NUKE-974986 format. One line per 4 residues: number of its first residue (from 1); their letters; for each residue x, y, z of N, C-alpha, C. Coordinates in steps of 0.02 Angstrom, whole numbers, m for minus. Layout:
N
NUM = A = X,Y,Z,X,Y,Z,X,Y,Z ~ ...;
***
This chain:
380
1 = MTRD = 43,m60,0,0,0,0,44,62,0 ~ 26,111,m41,64,173,m44,57,211,21 ~ 113,237,45,112,275,107,74,340,97 ~ 37,361,149,2,425,146,51,482,139;
5 = PGFT = 30,537,105,75,595,99,92,623,168 ~ 150,656,172,170,687,235,130,749,252 ~ 105,784,200,68,846,208,106,897,252 ~ 172,896,247,211,949,280,193,1016,247;
9 = VGIE = 210,1070,280,191,1135,254,249,1184,261 ~ 259,1225,211,307,1279,213,278,1339,177 ~ 295,1399,201,267,1461,173,323,1507,152 ~ 318,1533,92,363,1585,67,324,1649,59;
13 = EEYL = 354,1704,80,322,1769,71,373,1819,44 ~ 349,1862,0,390,1917,m26,365,1982,4 ~ 412,2025,23,395,2090,52,429,2145,14 ~ 401,2205,17,432,2265,m9,463,2303,49;
17 = LVDR = 522,2331,37,556,2371,88,543,2444,74 ~ 519,2480,124,503,2551,116,546,2593,163 ~ 558,2654,141,593,2704,182,544,2730,234 ~ 562,2724,297,516,2745,351,499,2819,348;
21 = ETRA = 545,2859,324,533,2931,322,490,2952,263 ~ 507,2929,203,471,2950,143,413,2904,126 ~ 413,2844,153,365,2790,139,372,2764,68 ~ 419,2789,30,432,2764,m38,471,2699,m34;
25 = LATD = 472,2662,m90,512,2601,m93,586,2619,m85 ~ 621,2576,m49,694,2584,m41,726,2559,m105 ~ 747,2604,m148,772,2583,m214,839,2548,m210 ~ 878,2562,m159,945,2531,m153,963,2520,m80;
29 = PPAS = 931,2471,m48,945,2458,23,1019,2442,33 ~ 1046,2458,92,1117,2443,105,1130,2368,102 ~ 1186,2350,72,1204,2279,66,1211,2247,135 ~ 1227,2288,185,1237,2261,252,1173,2230,280;
33 = LMET = 1115,2254,257,1052,2226,282,1045,2153,262 ~ 1055,2138,198,1049,2069,176,1103,2025,207 ~ 1162,2052,215,1216,2014,248,1197,1996,319 ~ 1169,2045,355,1148,2032,424,1092,1981,427;
37 = LTET = 1043,1988,382,987,1941,381,1010,1871,364 ~ 1054,1864,315,1080,1799,296,1115,1766,355 ~ 1154,1804,391,1190,1778,449,1141,1759,505 ~ 1091,1803,516,1043,1791,570,1005,1726,559;
41 = FSGG = 986,1712,497,945,1653,482,986,1593,459 ~ 1051,1597,464,1094,1543,437,1083,1477,473 ~ 1061,1479,535,1050,1416,572,987,1379,551 ~ 942,1414,516,881,1381,491,830,1366,545;
45 = QHGA = 835,1400,603,788,1385,657,716,1400,636 ~ 706,1456,602,640,1475,579,632,1467,503 ~ 686,1476,467,684,1473,394,742,1512,366 ~ 730,1542,308,785,1577,274,758,1641,242;
49 = VTPE = 805,1686,227,788,1748,192,833,1753,131 ~ 805,1775,75,844,1780,12,824,1845,m23 ~ 869,1871,m65,851,1929,m105,801,1909,m159 ~ 764,1958,m184,716,1945,m238,737,1983,m300;
53 = FLRS = 695,1982,m352,713,2011,m416,733,2085,m409 ~ 693,2123,m371,708,2194,m361,747,2204,m296 ~ 790,2253,m295,829,2267,m235,784,2289,m177 ~ 725,2315,m194,678,2338,m142,635,2281,m116;
57 = QVEV = 649,2220,m135,611,2162,m113,654,2114,m73 ~ 621,2075,m30,655,2022,6,605,1964,13 ~ 631,1904,12,588,1845,19,609,1805,80 ~ 559,1782,117,573,1737,173,538,1671,159;
61 = GTKV = 566,1618,185,536,1552,179,543,1514,244 ~ 489,1487,269,492,1450,332,529,1385,322 ~ 550,1356,376,575,1287,375,518,1240,357 ~ 533,1178,344,481,1127,334,445,1116,401;
65 = CHST = 379,1126,401,341,1121,463,292,1063,461 ~ 278,1036,519,233,978,523,165,995,551 ~ 153,1059,565,88,1081,587,78,1154,566 ~ 15,1174,564,0,1243,547,26,1290,600;
69 = AEAG = 20,1270,663,45,1312,717,120,1323,712 ~ 157,1271,695,229,1277,687,245,1325,630 ~ 209,1320,575,220,1365,518,205,1437,538 ~ 152,1447,577,135,1514,599,188,1544,644;
73 = QALG = 215,1504,689,268,1529,733,331,1547,693 ~ 349,1504,645,408,1516,604,400,1579,562 ~ 342,1587,531,331,1645,488,328,1709,530 ~ 297,1705,588,295,1763,632,364,1785,653;
77 = ALRH = 407,1737,669,476,1753,689,514,1785,631 ~ 505,1758,570,538,1786,511,517,1858,500 ~ 453,1872,506,429,1940,496,458,1988,548 ~ 457,1967,611,479,2011,665,554,2025,662;
81 = ILAE = 593,1973,649,666,1983,645,683,2027,586 ~ 650,2016,529,662,2058,470,645,2131,486 ~ 588,2142,519,568,2211,535,618,2244,582 ~ 643,2206,631,691,2234,679,756,2254,644;
85 = EADK = 781,2212,601,844,2227,567,835,2283,516 ~ 779,2284,482,767,2338,433,761,2405,468 ~ 730,2405,526,721,2467,564,788,2500,581 ~ 839,2459,592,906,2486,610,936,2528,554;
89 = VGLA = 913,2518,492,939,2557,436,884,2602,407 ~ 833,2616,448,781,2663,427,730,2636,378 ~ 724,2569,374,678,2539,327,626,2497,364 ~ 575,2475,328,524,2432,356,496,2387,301;
93 = PIAA = 481,2324,316,448,2281,267,373,2292,268 ~ 342,2289,209,269,2289,206,247,2226,168 ~ 200,2191,198,171,2131,166,110,2153,126 ~ 124,2176,65,71,2196,19,95,2179,m51;
97 = STHP = 50,2160,m95,72,2136,m160,88,2192,m209 ~ 69,2254,m194,94,2312,m230,106,2368,m180 ~ 150,2414,m197,161,2474,m157,110,2527,m180 ~ 81,2565,m135,28,2611,m154,47,2663,m207;
101 = FAEW = 110,2685,m209,125,2739,m256,193,2731,m291 ~ 224,2674,m289,290,2665,m320,286,2672,m396 ~ 340,2698,m424,349,2700,m497,400,2647,m516 ~ 378,2598,m555,423,2542,m570,485,2564,m609;
105 = SDLK = 480,2618,m646,537,2640,m687,596,2664,m645 ~ 583,2679,m581,636,2704,m537,677,2648,m504 ~ 657,2586,m515,685,2531,m475,739,2493,m513 ~ 781,2458,m474,837,2419,m502,829,2346,m481;
109 = HTDK = 850,2301,m526,846,2231,m507,910,2210,m471 ~ 905,2157,m433,961,2130,m394,1016,2105,m440 ~ 1078,2118,m421,1136,2097,m461,1149,2023,m450 ~ 1115,1982,m490,1121,1910,m485,1109,1880,m554;
113 = DRYA = 1147,1830,m573,1145,1804,m641,1074,1786,m663 ~ 1037,1751,m619,969,1730,m636,925,1791,m654 ~ 931,1844,m614,890,1903,m625,912,1942,m686 ~ 977,1941,m700,1002,1975,m761,974,1940,m823;
117 = VLAQ = 971,1873,m822,944,1836,m878,869,1852,m886 ~ 832,1855,m830,762,1871,m833,751,1941,m863 ~ 792,1989,m840,785,2057,m865,798,2061,m940 ~ 847,2024,m963,863,2024,m1035,809,1988,m1075;
121 = DLQG = 784,1934,m1049,736,1893,m1085,667,1925,m1088 ~ 644,1951,m1032,575,1973,m1025,565,2049,m1034 ~ 619,2087,m1032,616,2158,m1047,563,2196,m1006 ~ 521,2235,m1040,475,2280,m1006,427,2247,m958;
125 = VVRR = 405,2186,m974,356,2154,m930,386,2136,m862 ~ 451,2119,m861,481,2103,m797,503,2166,m759 ~ 517,2220,m796,534,2282,m762,476,2310,m723 ~ 415,2292,m743,355,2315,m707,339,2271,m647;
129 = LVIC = 379,2221,m633,361,2169,m585,372,2192,m512 ~ 343,2248,m495,348,2274,m426,290,2244,m386 ~ 292,2178,m380,237,2142,m348,265,2088,m302 ~ 225,2069,m254,245,2017,m206,188,1966,m199;
133 = GMHV = 207,1905,m184,158,1852,m175,173,1808,m116 ~ 128,1762,m103,138,1711,m52,133,1642,m85 ~ 181,1598,m71,180,1530,m97,175,1482,m39 ~ 131,1434,m45,122,1383,7,140,1315,m22;
137 = HVGI = 189,1282,9,210,1215,m12,179,1163,35 ~ 151,1112,7,126,1055,47,160,992,21 ~ 189,954,67,227,895,49,184,837,26 ~ 194,817,m36,160,758,m66,214,721,m104;
141 = EDAD = 239,668,m74,299,636,m98,291,600,m164 ~ 233,570,m176,220,533,m237,207,581,m295 ~ 247,578,m348,244,627,m402,177,624,m440 ~ 152,564,m453,89,558,m490,30,583,m447;
145 = LRMD = 33,569,m383,m19,595,m338,m17,671,m337 ~ 43,699,m338,51,772,m339,13,801,m399 ~ 21,770,m457,m12,795,m517,m88,787,m513 ~ m110,730,m488,m181,717,m482,m215,768,m436;
149 = LMNQ = m183,782,m379,m212,830,m333,m208,901,m361 ~ m156,916,m400,m151,981,m431,m210,992,m479 ~ m225,941,m519,m281,946,m566,m346,963,m530 ~ m356,933,m472,m420,941,m437,m423,1005,m395;
153 = VTYF = m369,1022,m361,m371,1079,m315,m371,1145,m353 ~ m353,1144,m417,m355,1205,m457,m423,1239,m454 ~ m476,1199,m447,m544,1227,m441,m549,1278,m385 ~ m512,1267,m331,m519,1308,m271,m471,1368,m269;
157 = LPHL = m427,1374,m319,m377,1428,m316,m409,1497,m315 ~ m460,1512,m354,m490,1579,m349,m519,1593,m279 ~ m545,1543,m246,m571,1552,m178,m514,1573,m131 ~ m457,1540,m138,m400,1556,m95,m373,1626,m110;
161 = MALT = m369,1643,m175,m344,1709,m192,m390,1764,m165 ~ m454,1754,m169,m501,1805,m145,m490,1822,m72 ~ m468,1773,m33,m456,1785,39,m392,1823,53 ~ m349,1832,2,m282,1860,14,m271,1929,m17;
165 = TSSP = m318,1956,m54,m305,2014,m96,m274,2072,m56 ~ m219,2099,m84,m184,2153,m49,m152,2202,m98 ~ m179,2207,m159,m147,2251,m208,m197,2293,m247 ~ m234,2337,m212,m283,2379,m247,m252,2439,m282;
169 = FWRG = m192,2461,m260,m162,2522,m287,m105,2505,m335 ~ m97,2550,m384,m41,2544,m432,m23,2615,m454 ~ 40,2634,m440,66,2699,m459,21,2756,m435 ~ m3,2749,m373,m41,2803,m342,m114,2806,m358;
173 = EDTG = m139,2756,m394,m210,2755,m412,m245,2693,m385 ~ m308,2703,m365,m350,2646,m347,m372,2614,m412 ~ m349,2553,m424,m362,2519,m488,m433,2494,m495 ~ m469,2489,m439,m536,2459,m442,m534,2383,m438;
177 = LKSY = m473,2355,m438,m464,2283,m431,m439,2269,m360 ~ m460,2213,m333,m435,2194,m267,m365,2165,m272 ~ m347,2136,m331,m280,2109,m341,m253,2132,m408 ~ m221,2191,m408,m190,2214,m470,m126,2174,m484;
181 = RIAV = m98,2144,m432,m38,2102,m441,m49,2050,m496 ~ m108,2019,m496,m122,1967,m546,m118,1995,m617 ~ m142,2057,m625,m140,2087,m692,m68,2098,m715 ~ m25,2119,m669,46,2130,m686,80,2064,m700;
185 = FSEL = 69,2015,m656,103,1951,m662,82,1913,m724 ~ 20,1922,m745,m6,1885,m802,26,1906,m868 ~ 63,1962,m868,98,1982,m929,158,1937,m943 ~ 182,1901,m892,238,1855,m902,215,1792,m937;
189 = PRTG = 259,1759,m973,241,1694,m1002,235,1640,m948 ~ 202,1586,m965,199,1528,m921,169,1544,m852 ~ 117,1587,m853,81,1604,m791,8,1583,m798 ~ m30,1593,m746,m101,1578,m747,m117,1507,m724;
193 = LPDP = m175,1484,m740,m197,1418,m719,m161,1364,m759 ~ m144,1308,m728,m109,1255,m765,m157,1213,m806 ~ m130,1182,m858,m167,1130,m893,m168,1067,m850 ~ m218,1025,m858,m218,961,m822,m169,912,m855;
197 = FNSF = m139,870,m814,m94,818,m840,m114,751,m809 ~ m109,699,m850,m129,632,m827,m77,599,m782 ~ m15,623,m785,38,593,m744,95,643,m739 ~ 140,629,m692,199,671,m686,244,664,m747;
201 = LEYE = 245,604,m776,286,592,m836,260,635,m894 ~ 195,640,m901,168,682,m955,187,755,m944 ~ 183,778,m882,205,847,m866,278,856,m883 ~ 321,809,m865,392,814,m879,406,816,m954;
205 = RHVD = 367,778,m993,377,778,m1065,364,848,m1094 ~ 313,881,m1068,298,948,m1092,353,997,m1071 ~ 376,991,m1010,431,1035,m987,493,1023,m1030 ~ 507,960,m1045,567,943,m1084,565,975,m1154;
209 = ILVS = 506,983,m1183,501,1016,m1248,526,1088,m1243 ~ 506,1123,m1190,527,1193,m1181,602,1197,m1167 ~ 626,1149,m1127,698,1148,m1111,739,1132,m1174 ~ 718,1082,m1212,754,1063,m1272,756,1119,m1324;
213 = AGLI = 704,1159,m1325,701,1215,m1372,742,1274,m1349 ~ 769,1269,m1288,810,1323,m1261,770,1381,m1234 ~ 705,1370,m1220,662,1424,m1196,670,1435,m1121 ~ 680,1381,m1084,690,1385,m1012,745,1335,m993;
217 = EDSS = 775,1347,m935,827,1301,m910,796,1241,m874 ~ 741,1254,m839,708,1201,m801,639,1225,m781 ~ 603,1183,m744,533,1198,m728,525,1254,m677 ~ 579,1279,m647,573,1335,m600,550,1398,m636;
221 = KIWW = 553,1399,m703,530,1457,m740,459,1447,m767 ~ 424,1399,m740,353,1392,m752,319,1422,m690 ~ 282,1477,m701,256,1517,m645,181,1513,m639 ~ 154,1454,m648,81,1445,m643,56,1462,m573;
225 = DIRP = m11,1469,m568,m43,1482,m504,m33,1425,m454 ~ m20,1367,m480,m2,1309,m439,44,1265,m481 ~ 93,1234,m451,139,1193,m490,172,1142,m444 ~ 196,1087,m473,240,1044,m434,307,1080,m426;
229 = SHRF = 330,1086,m365,392,1124,m354,450,1092,m391 ~ 494,1134,m417,554,1110,m451,604,1081,m401 ~ 606,1110,m341,658,1092,m292,637,1042,m241 ~ 572,1039,m225,549,999,m169,493,952,m191;
233 = PTLE = 481,898,m154,425,853,m169,359,881,m142 ~ 343,941,m166,285,977,m141,241,1002,m198 ~ 179,1016,m180,134,1053,m224,134,1125,m200 ~ 148,1171,m245,160,1241,m226,103,1286,m251;
237 = MRIA = 64,1313,m205,10,1359,m222,40,1429,m226 ~ 30,1462,m285,63,1525,m298,15,1581,m317 ~ m49,1568,m318,m97,1618,m342,m107,1675,m292 ~ m90,1665,m230,m109,1712,m177,m69,1776,m178;
241 = DVCT = m103,1833,m164,m68,1893,m143,m35,1879,m76 ~ 15,1918,m59,43,1911,8,m5,1944,57 ~ m21,1909,111,m68,1935,160,m33,1985,207 ~ m63,2042,217,m33,2091,262,m32,2065,334;
245 = RLED = m86,2035,355,m90,2010,424,m68,1936,426 ~ m26,1922,473,2,1855,481,m53,1803,488 ~ m104,1818,529,m156,1768,542,m195,1751,478 ~ m201,1799,431,m234,1785,368,m193,1736,326;
249 = AICV = m127,1747,325,m83,1702,288,m87,1631,313 ~ m87,1623,379,m90,1557,409,m157,1524,394 ~ m210,1563,395,m276,1537,378,m278,1507,308 ~ m253,1545,260,m254,1522,190,m210,1461,180;
253 = AAIF = m151,1461,212,m107,1403,207,m141,1341,237 ~ m176,1350,292,m210,1294,325,m266,1267,281 ~ m305,1312,250,m360,1290,207,m332,1251,146 ~ m279,1277,116,m249,1243,59,m226,1173,78;
257 = RCLL = m193,1168,134,m168,1102,158,m227,1055,170 ~ m280,1081,201,m339,1039,215,m375,1019,151 ~ m378,1063,102,m409,1045,39,m373,986,5 ~ m307,987,9,m269,932,m21,m283,866,16;
261 = RMLY = m288,869,81,m304,808,118,m375,785,104 ~ m422,832,97,m490,813,80,m493,778,13 ~ m457,805,m37,m456,774,m103,m422,705,m101 ~ m372,699,m59,m339,634,m51,m387,584,m19;
265 = RLRR = m427,606,28,m477,562,59,m527,538,6 ~ m548,583,m37,m594,563,m91,m562,510,m135 ~ m499,521,m151,m463,473,m194,m460,405,m161 ~ m449,403,m97,m445,339,m61,m513,303,m62;
269 = SNQR = m566,341,m72,m634,312,m75,m658,305,m147 ~ m609,308,m194,m625,301,m266,m673,355,m290 ~ m665,416,m262,m703,474,m284,m654,529,m303 ~ m679,581,m334,m636,637,m351,m678,699,m363;
273 = WRQY = m646,756,m357,m680,820,m370,m688,829,m445 ~ m746,851,m466,m757,860,m537,m711,914,m565 ~ m681,900,m623,m638,948,m655,m677,986,m709 ~ m665,1051,m711,m698,1094,m759,m647,1124,m808;
277 = ARML = m672,1145,m865,m628,1174,m916,m592,1236,m889 ~ m533,1245,m913,m492,1302,m892,m529,1368,m905 ~ m567,1373,m959,m602,1435,m975,m653,1452,m921 ~ m683,1402,m889,m730,1416,m835,m693,1436,m771;
281 = LAEN = m640,1400,m755,m602,1417,m695,m573,1488,m701 ~ m554,1507,m762,m526,1574,m773,m577,1629,m758 ~ m641,1615,m767,m691,1664,m749,m692,1678,m674 ~ m687,1625,m634,m684,1635,m562,m619,1668,m541;
285 = RWRA = m565,1652,m577,m501,1685,m563,m507,1760,m574 ~ m540,1780,m629,m550,1851,m642,m595,1883,m589 ~ m648,1849,m569,m693,1877,m519,m656,1887,m452 ~ m613,1840,m435,m574,1848,m373,m525,1906,m380;
289 = QRYG = m495,1914,m438,m448,1969,m450,m485,2036,m447 ~ m543,2039,m477,m580,2102,m481,m616,2119,m416 ~ m653,2071,m388,m697,2086,m333,m673,2058,m266 ~ m624,2012,m266,m605,1980,m204,m664,1941,m175;
293 = IDEG = m680,1955,m112,m734,1919,m77,m802,1952,m86 ~ m806,2007,m125,m866,2049,m123,m924,2025,m165 ~ m912,1994,m223,m966,1982,m270,m981,1908,m283 ~ m947,1863,m249,m962,1792,m259,m925,1762,m319;
297 = LVDF = m925,1696,m322,m895,1659,m376,m948,1612,m406 ~ m932,1586,m465,m980,1542,m499,m975,1471,m471 ~ m1031,1443,m453,m1036,1371,m440,m1055,1339,m507 ~ m1008,1305,m538,m1020,1280,m605,m1071,1224,m607;
301 = GQGK = m1077,1188,m552,m1129,1136,m549,m1199,1165,m551 ~ m1208,1222,m516,m1273,1255,m515,m1281,1305,m573 ~ m1224,1325,m601,m1226,1372,m656,m1246,1442,m636 ~ m1227,1463,m576,m1244,1531,m555,m1192,1556,m504;
305 = VIPF = m1192,1622,m495,m1146,1654,m447,m1174,1644,m376 ~ m1130,1620,m332,m1149,1607,m262,m1111,1657,m218 ~ m1143,1686,m167,m1108,1731,m122,m1046,1698,m93 ~ m992,1736,m87,m929,1707,m64,m935,1678,6;
309 = SDLI = m974,1710,48,m982,1685,116,m1012,1615,116 ~ m1059,1602,70,m1088,1535,65,m1036,1484,41 ~ m995,1505,m7,m944,1460,m33,m893,1442,21 ~ m874,1491,62,m826,1477,115,m856,1429,166;
313 = EEIL = m919,1438,182,m951,1391,229,m952,1321,201 ~ m962,1314,136,m960,1247,105,m890,1217,110 ~ m840,1258,98,m771,1234,102,m755,1214,174 ~ m774,1255,221,m760,1239,292,m793,1173,312;
317 = ELIA = m853,1160,285,m886,1097,299,m850,1039,266 ~ m828,1049,204,m792,996,168,m728,975,204 ~ m691,1024,231,m625,1011,259,m626,1003,335 ~ m685,1001,365,m690,996,439,m652,934,465;
321 = PDAE = m659,875,435,m621,817,460,m546,826,454 ~ m525,863,403,m454,872,391,m425,924,439 ~ m463,977,452,m442,1026,501,m436,994,570 ~ m482,948,586,m478,913,650,m416,868,652;
325 = AFGC = m404,833,597,m345,788,595,m280,826,601 ~ m277,886,572,m217,927,575,m215,971,637 ~ m269,975,674,m272,1017,733,m270,1092,717 ~ m302,1110,661,m299,1181,641,m369,1210,631;
329 = QREV = m418,1187,672,m486,1213,665,m488,1288,674 ~ m452,1314,724,m454,1386,737,m427,1425,677 ~ m373,1400,647,m343,1435,591,m389,1438,530 ~ m422,1382,514,m465,1384,454,m528,1424,467;
333 = LHAR = m554,1423,528,m614,1462,543,m601,1537,543 ~ m538,1556,545,m520,1627,540,m544,1656,474 ~ m560,1615,425,m586,1640,361,m649,1682,373 ~ m688,1664,423,m749,1703,438,m731,1773,460;
337 = EILA = m676,1781,496,m655,1847,517,m631,1888,457 ~ m597,1856,410,m576,1891,350,m637,1918,313 ~ m689,1877,308,m750,1898,275,m783,1956,312 ~ m780,1954,379,m813,2006,418,m778,2074,413;
341 = RGTS = m712,2074,414,m676,2139,414,m645,2157,348 ~ m644,2110,302,m615,2123,237,m542,2103,234 ~ m516,2099,173,m446,2083,163,m404,2147,168 ~ m339,2139,158,m295,2197,158,m316,2249,106;
345 = AHQQ = m339,2226,48,m361,2273,m4,m417,2318,22 ~ m465,2289,57,m520,2329,86,m492,2379,137 ~ m446,2356,179,m420,2400,231,m378,2456,202 ~ m339,2441,150,m298,2493,119,m342,2548,88;
349 = TAVY = m393,2528,51,m435,2579,20,m475,2618,72 ~ m494,2584,127,m529,2620,181,m484,2672,213 ~ m421,2655,226,m373,2703,254,m365,2762,207 ~ m359,2749,143,m348,2801,93,m407,2849,91;
353 = YDAK = m467,2823,84,m525,2867,76,m545,2900,142 ~ m532,2868,198,m542,2901,263,m496,2962,269 ~ m433,2952,249,m385,3008,252,m406,3064,205 ~ m430,3047,146,m452,3098,98,m512,3137,126;
357 = RAGA = m558,3101,156,m617,3135,184,m598,3181,242 ~ m544,3163,276,m521,3204,333,m479,3264,309 ~ m471,3272,244,m436,3330,218,m365,3318,193 ~ m343,3255,195,m275,3240,172,m270,3247,96;
361 = SREE = m211,3265,73,m198,3266,2,m191,3194,m23 ~ m191,3185,m90,m181,3119,m118,m116,3088,m93 ~ m62,3127,m94,3,3102,m71,1,3083,3 ~ m30,3124,43,m34,3109,115,m76,3047,128;
365 = ALKA = m130,3039,90,m173,2981,99,m136,2916,80 ~ m97,2920,26,m59,2861,5,m5,2843,57 ~ 26,2893,86,75,2881,139,41,2850,201 ~ m21,2870,214,m58,2841,270,m70,2766,258;
369 = VVDH = m80,2748,195,m88,2677,179,m24,2639,194 ~ 33,2668,176,97,2636,191,106,2628,266 ~ 90,2680,304,96,2676,377,53,2619,405 ~ m7,2613,378,m51,2557,399,m18,2490,384;
373 = LIGA = 11,2484,325,42,2421,305,102,2404,348 ~ 142,2455,366,200,2443,409,177,2413,475 ~ 126,2443,505,103,2419,569,70,2351,566 ~ 29,2340,515,m8,2277,511,37,2218,493;
377 = TVGH = 91,2231,458,136,2177,437,167,2143,497 ~ 184,2180,549,215,2150,608,168,2147,667 ~ 105,2166,656,55,2156,708,51,2208,762 ~ 77,2267,748,73,2321,797,5,2354,794;
***
């Protein structure tokens, strides 16, 4: 009998570094900051920190965790230590998928071979990539099982994204979208929802065509909303905006992990989640990008738009046995709180328009949004 998956969990988050005085992006943070962070996290107690494509970005990744609580503790420690070290050089991290008023043309990419190749290959579309995301890895050791669960869980990706939206602003304007990050990221090749594959071997054959043609070096340059990780025996959910509040990030990671276990339970009972055409799933992806949790998503079985709160209650019921098995009932039920108070996108626009109504200028209101993000990122 095949051994059950480990369902370990790891979380990666990307942050933007801002100047505490101007609230603008730090275009050229001191090299000493990354050196200090690398040294601080070298023991791997909580995870690791690495530079990102832009010098004004930084990425953290938790260690491999065996519970949602452990992942939450690790991610919280990473956020707090990063904030403490950044503060020493007058900077602060913000967990938001776009900066409220940054101009992408002012920014520089990190001096690293991989990023130089990306800049040369992708040109203008990658220069606009002033965006951050959250990736959740769940350990599924069997490669074919990984692909099977990827095919099925893709249905739920728009639901997860809607809970995370944190990018309503772009270059000082309210875009009207809850996740403008998705619009920017979708300009890159090899993004969006994945095609279904019957086996891991079939997936590898498709990747090999791109590699043989010299288009990519390996599957790490496939940036779908969900993918089998190139480096680890995990399924990597990538559709999410980075959550400003730590507890929201842990909630979404917990739900994703529970959904995979729920689908695995169905498989063990010779059942499976119905798969729908990519064109239909893309409609829900767009609705999540545009409206977040506000306008509902389509239930394709019923053929109509269902309020998002009803959909979340259905998901919570579906994964209740899995949340109990993982001991993360409190974390998944936090989704109700997200619905009640809104995501980061709601809070950012509320801060902006409240400031405007109080007499603030556009620039002052945008800076107020950054101040909110600085505080909420570390829980102050």
